[in-house]
RODO-2510 file (C-alpha; in nm, 4 decimals, decimal comma):
residues 267
     n   res          X          Y          Z
     1     m    -5,4102    -0,4033    -3,4169
     2     g    -5,3308    -0,2367    -3,7491
     3     n    -5,3140    -0,4846    -4,0343
     4     s    -5,2678    -0,7915    -3,8177
     5     l    -5,5399    -1,0536    -3,8217
     6     f    -5,7518    -1,1530    -3,5230
     7     q    -5,6096    -1,4932    -3,4298
     8     l    -5,8703    -1,7284    -3,2823
     9     t    -5,7757    -2,0792    -3,1693
    10     s    -5,9875    -2,3802    -3,0727
    11     l    -5,8352    -2,6666    -2,8739
    12     n    -5,9701    -2,9632    -2,6804
    13     l    -5,7272    -2,9803    -2,3863
    14     n    -5,8174    -3,3280    -2,2589
    15     g    -5,7504    -3,1771    -1,9153
    16     i    -5,6101    -2,8290    -1,8471
    17     r    -5,3656    -2,9618    -1,5896
    18     s    -5,2326    -3,2170    -1,8373
    19     a    -5,2120    -2,9743    -2,1341
    20     t    -5,0272    -2,7099    -1,9341
    21     t    -4,7613    -2,9619    -1,8304
    22     k    -4,7024    -3,0301    -2,2009
    23     g    -4,6061    -2,6730    -2,2951
    24     l    -4,9397    -2,5163    -2,3841
    25     e    -4,8702    -2,1810    -2,2194
    26     a    -4,5270    -2,1439    -2,3825
    27     w    -4,6875    -2,2156    -2,7199
    28     m    -4,9560    -1,9523    -2,6525
    29     r    -4,6877    -1,6960    -2,5648
    30     q    -4,5118    -1,7750    -2,8897
    31     t    -4,8194    -1,7713    -3,1173
    32     q    -5,0014    -1,4939    -2,9289
    33     p    -5,3629    -1,5729    -3,0150
    34     d    -5,6116    -1,2959    -2,9422
    35     c    -5,8504    -1,5557    -2,8108
    36     i    -5,8359    -1,9310    -2,7439
    37     c    -6,1469    -2,1428    -2,6935
    38     v    -6,0755    -2,4601    -2,4977
    39     q    -6,2811    -2,7694    -2,4258
    40     e    -6,2528    -3,0596    -2,1821
    41     v    -6,0983    -2,8457    -1,9103
    42     k    -6,1692    -3,1376    -1,6715
    43     a    -6,1419    -2,9148    -1,3642
    44     q    -6,3608    -2,7284    -1,1171
    45     a    -6,3441    -2,3657    -1,0053
    46     a    -6,1253    -2,4569    -0,7067
    47     d    -5,8700    -2,6262    -0,9359
    48     v    -5,8480    -2,3199    -1,1600
    49     q    -5,8241    -2,0631    -0,8808
    50     g    -5,4754    -1,9189    -0,8464
    51     k    -5,3471    -2,1370    -1,1312
    52     f    -5,5373    -2,1100    -1,4562
    53     e    -5,7446    -1,7890    -1,4374
    54     t    -5,5028    -1,6531    -1,6950
    55     l    -5,2811    -1,8262    -1,9494
    56     a    -5,0130    -1,6285    -2,1342
    57     e    -5,1726    -1,3026    -2,0137
    58     l    -5,5145    -1,4007    -2,1531
    59     r    -5,8038    -1,3945    -1,9062
    60     g    -6,0182    -1,7065    -1,8866
    61     y    -6,3990    -1,7307    -1,8609
    62     f    -6,5276    -2,0763    -1,7700
    63     h    -6,8240    -2,3108    -1,7678
    64     f    -6,7451    -2,5984    -1,5337
    65     a    -6,9225    -2,9331    -1,5221
    66     e    -7,0870    -3,0331    -1,1950
    67     k    -6,9182    -3,3735    -1,2173
    68     k    -6,5513    -3,3669    -1,1137
    69     g    -6,2823    -3,4201    -1,3744
    70     y    -6,5341    -3,4035    -1,6586
    71     s    -6,6013    -3,1814    -1,9601
    72     g    -6,5865    -2,8033    -1,8975
    73     v    -6,5104    -2,5232    -2,1438
    74     a    -6,3445    -2,1824    -2,1368
    75     v    -6,2540    -1,8846    -2,3517
    76     y    -5,9252    -1,7063    -2,2855
    77     t    -5,9140    -1,3563    -2,4309
    78     r    -5,7087    -1,0355    -2,4531
    79     h    -6,0262    -0,8300    -2,4875
    80     t    -6,2731    -0,7623    -2,2083
    81     p    -6,6185    -0,8915    -2,3014
    82     s    -6,9285    -0,6797    -2,2549
    83     d    -7,1132    -0,9885    -2,1273
    84     v    -7,0460    -1,3543    -2,0458
    85     i    -7,3141    -1,6203    -2,0982
    86     v    -7,2523    -1,9476    -1,9148
    87     g    -7,4622    -2,2336    -2,0510
    88     y    -7,7250    -2,2125    -2,3238
    89     g    -8,0311    -2,2757    -2,1068
    90     s    -8,0416    -2,6564    -2,1104
    91     p    -8,1315    -2,8287    -1,7818
    92     e    -7,9592    -3,1472    -1,8933
    93     f    -7,6457    -3,0237    -2,0649
    94     d    -7,5637    -2,7030    -1,8775
    95     a    -7,4826    -2,9291    -1,5803
    96     e    -7,2116    -3,0837    -1,7988
    97     g    -7,0228    -2,7583    -1,8661
    98     r    -7,0500    -2,7428    -2,2444
    99     y    -7,1023    -2,3777    -2,3425
   100     v    -6,9543    -2,0380    -2,2665
   101     e    -7,0248    -1,7338    -2,4830
   102     l    -6,8340    -1,4054    -2,4664
   103     r    -7,0162    -1,1063    -2,6088
   104     f    -6,8303    -0,8076    -2,7488
   105     d    -7,0995    -0,5502    -2,8168
   106     t    -7,0614    -0,1917    -2,9306
   107     p    -7,3291     0,0592    -3,0333
   108     t    -7,2834    -0,0545    -3,3953
   109     q    -7,2239    -0,4295    -3,3749
   110     k    -7,3032    -0,7407    -3,1752
   111     r    -7,0467    -1,0191    -3,1831
   112     s    -6,9920    -1,3351    -2,9820
   113     i    -6,7137    -1,5895    -2,9471
   114     i    -6,8322    -1,9252    -2,8156
   115     s    -6,6481    -2,2287    -2,6842
   116     a    -6,8624    -2,5420    -2,7045
   117     y    -6,8015    -2,9082    -2,6333
   118     f    -7,0509    -3,1450    -2,7959
   119     p    -7,1160    -3,4780    -2,6224
   120     s    -6,9382    -3,7891    -2,7437
   121     g    -7,1484    -4,0962    -2,8059
   122     s    -6,8587    -4,3381    -2,8362
   123     s    -6,8914    -4,4900    -2,4876
   124     g    -7,2246    -4,6545    -2,5685
   125     e    -7,5876    -4,6217    -2,6676
   126     e    -7,6902    -4,4221    -2,3601
   127     r    -7,4427    -4,1432    -2,4381
   128     q    -7,5253    -4,1585    -2,8079
   129     q    -7,8893    -4,0878    -2,7234
   130     a    -7,7740    -3,7981    -2,5023
   131     k    -7,5727    -3,6668    -2,7973
   132     f    -7,8828    -3,6783    -3,0181
   133     r    -8,0780    -3,4880    -2,7497
   134     f    -7,8029    -3,2258    -2,7363
   135     l    -7,8030    -3,1815    -3,1148
   136     a    -8,1832    -3,1490    -3,1188
   137     e    -8,1669    -2,8717    -2,8555
   138     f    -7,8592    -2,6957    -2,9810
   139     a    -7,9540    -2,6273    -3,3428
   140     p    -8,2548    -2,4061    -3,2479
   141     h    -8,0355    -2,2233    -2,9952
   142     l    -7,7819    -2,1386    -3,2668
   143     e    -8,0579    -2,0386    -3,5069
   144     q    -8,2043    -1,8015    -3,2504
   145     l    -7,8615    -1,6571    -3,1708
   146     k    -7,7866    -1,6046    -3,5400
   147     a    -8,1013    -1,3944    -3,5704
   148     q    -7,9684    -1,1607    -3,3005
   149     r    -7,5919    -1,1380    -3,3511
   150     e    -7,2802    -1,2393    -3,5419
   151     f    -7,0792    -1,5186    -3,3808
   152     i    -6,8002    -1,7701    -3,4178
   153     l    -6,8460    -2,0987    -3,2363
   154     c    -6,5221    -2,2864    -3,1747
   155     g    -6,5419    -2,6352    -3,0461
   156     d    -6,4998    -3,0065    -3,0398
   157     v    -6,8164    -3,1006    -3,2257
   158     n    -6,7453    -3,4763    -3,2109
   159     i    -6,8732    -3,5151    -3,5671
   160     a    -6,6718    -3,5680    -3,8849
   161     h    -6,9011    -3,4143    -4,1437
   162     q    -6,7886    -3,5596    -4,4760
   163     e    -6,5923    -3,8588    -4,6049
   164     i    -6,2892    -3,6322    -4,6519
   165     d    -6,2995    -3,5453    -4,2788
   166     l    -6,1638    -3,8785    -4,1546
   167     k    -5,9176    -4,1409    -4,2723
   168     n    -6,1247    -4,4584    -4,2449
   169     w    -6,4668    -4,3323    -4,3453
   170     k    -6,5800    -4,6645    -4,4895
   171     g    -6,5183    -4,8530    -4,1646
   172     n    -6,6720    -4,5838    -3,9434
   173     q    -7,0210    -4,5418    -4,0919
   174     k    -7,1801    -4,7177    -3,7948
   175     n    -6,9616    -4,5488    -3,5339
   176     s    -7,0411    -4,2433    -3,3230
   177     g    -6,8992    -3,9305    -3,4828
   178     f    -6,9736    -4,0446    -3,8375
   179     l    -7,3302    -4,1719    -3,8111
   180     p    -7,5660    -4,0681    -4,0933
   181     e    -7,7912    -3,8794    -3,8458
   182     e    -7,4962    -3,6798    -3,7065
   183     r    -7,3685    -3,5937    -4,0531
   184     a    -7,7185    -3,4918    -4,1610
   185     w    -7,7403    -3,2610    -3,8579
   186     m    -7,4174    -3,0894    -3,9661
   187     t    -7,5393    -3,0576    -4,3238
   188     q    -7,8613    -2,9000    -4,1997
   189     l    -7,6687    -2,6569    -3,9769
   190     l    -7,4512    -2,5485    -4,2701
   191     t    -7,7381    -2,5095    -4,5158
   192     n    -8,0735    -2,4153    -4,3611
   193     g    -7,8993    -2,3130    -4,0367
   194     g    -7,6926    -2,0705    -4,2387
   195     l    -7,3605    -2,1251    -4,0597
   196     v    -7,0236    -2,1657    -4,2288
   197     d    -6,7603    -2,4333    -4,1665
   198     v    -6,4654    -2,1928    -4,1839
   199     y    -6,1980    -2,4562    -4,2426
   200     r    -6,3877    -2,5970    -4,5398
   201     q    -6,4516    -2,2478    -4,6757
   202     l    -6,0726    -2,2026    -4,6983
   203     h    -5,9823    -2,5644    -4,7837
   204     p    -6,2797    -2,7323    -4,9520
   205     d    -6,0963    -3,0466    -5,0627
   206     t    -5,8166    -3,1126    -4,8121
   207     t    -5,8085    -3,4637    -4,6680
   208     d    -5,5028    -3,5878    -4,4726
   209     d    -5,3972    -3,2424    -4,3510
   210     c    -5,7400    -3,1581    -4,2071
   211     y    -5,7464    -3,3975    -3,9092
   212     t    -5,7592    -3,2571    -3,5580
   213     w    -5,7980    -3,5718    -3,3437
   214     w    -5,6246    -3,9086    -3,3329
   215     s    -5,7140    -4,2096    -3,1232
   216     n    -5,4641    -4,3110    -2,8584
   217     r    -5,5014    -4,6694    -2,9784
   218     g    -5,2497    -4,8281    -3,2136
   219     q    -5,0296    -4,5940    -3,4134
   220     a    -5,3116    -4,3577    -3,5123
   221     y    -5,1085    -4,0363    -3,4729
   222     a    -4,7906    -4,1737    -3,6308
   223     k    -4,9891    -4,3074    -3,9264
   224     n    -5,2158    -3,9988    -3,9379
   225     v    -5,5322    -4,2057    -3,9015
   226     g    -5,7303    -3,9049    -3,7869
   227     w    -6,0658    -3,7321    -3,7723
   228     r    -6,1612    -3,3664    -3,8151
   229     l    -6,3727    -3,3056    -3,5038
   230     d    -6,2721    -2,9479    -3,4132
   231     y    -6,4441    -2,6637    -3,5940
   232     h    -6,4890    -2,2921    -3,6324
   233     l    -6,8583    -2,2450    -3,7185
   234     a    -6,9355    -1,8837    -3,8026
   235     t    -7,2132    -1,6604    -3,9243
   236     p    -7,1512    -1,5720    -4,2914
   237     a    -7,0361    -1,2120    -4,2327
   238     l    -6,7616    -1,3189    -3,9904
   239     a    -6,6730    -1,6306    -4,1911
   240     a    -6,6144    -1,4052    -4,4924
   241     t    -6,3296    -1,2330    -4,3051
   242     a    -6,1335    -1,5586    -4,2516
   243     q    -5,7973    -1,5308    -4,4240
   244     s    -5,5935    -1,8265    -4,2984
   245     v    -5,6204    -2,1479    -4,1007
   246     n    -5,3531    -2,3540    -3,9302
   247     i    -5,3751    -2,6929    -3,7592
   248     y    -5,0716    -2,7094    -3,5330
   249     k    -4,8982    -3,0459    -3,5040
   250     g    -4,5552    -2,9412    -3,3795
   251     e    -4,6211    -3,0509    -3,0225
   252     k    -4,8994    -3,2587    -2,8711
   253     f    -5,0793    -3,0814    -2,5878
   254     s    -5,3604    -3,3395    -2,5967
   255     d    -5,5118    -3,5951    -2,8360
   256     h    -5,6474    -3,2970    -3,0345
   257     a    -5,4555    -3,0352    -3,2340
   258     p    -5,5153    -2,6592    -3,2032
   259     v    -5,7038    -2,5051    -3,4976
   260     t    -5,6232    -2,1360    -3,5465
   261     v    -5,8020    -1,9073    -3,7907
   262     g    -5,6890    -1,5557    -3,8759
   263     y    -5,9911    -1,3269    -3,9197
   264     d    -5,9799    -0,9777    -4,0650
   265     f    -6,1815    -0,7950    -3,7993
   266     e    -6,1310    -0,6191    -3,4698
   267     l    -6,3374    -0,6559    -3,1542
***
């Protein structure tokens, strides 16, 4: 790879069939990411077969939800992983297709790239409680993983961490995605959990340009009434190699924007 950076993208597709009809693959060919982590594939193995196993010459590794047309994550990569971990060992949430981890291990280093899709609690109290259960399970998993290897988790976290991470923070303090408990969980993950929010490492104070999701209601996208819900969360050693970050808004492949970070490492 010479001096070129390792380009890693995270994107919630809101349906792989939908996103690919909107020019996703052409954009991938143009930008040539080394790896793209996608969420909300909203497809099963049979839907992917013969159609989406590869995108722009990148090979996909999937975790499908049991429920049709729901959730699902994947990592598309140029590099062959040494191991693929589907699910993180949760009886409740592995059925929902929320986690796939690609390991790239050599005799001298252990590295993982993870695509994760955190539950949304916006549909009501029942799903909000499920989201809290997920967060309670997931933090110890990440802590354990961090003790064993370096990793970058890309994903739709469904949490805006700080006031600068969404347009209408005052009006959203009682809404899922900006609840005090969710924000406290993120703070804990980034302090005691020892992970780094890579975007904020590079742009600590950015507001309007940081959003990655816009509601389909009203004129949210046109008026840039957005939220930053899509993250790169990395162990400190890998986070330290991050050189650049780009949130692409040239075309809309879904209601989320792709977040691409250029890292100075090779797999």
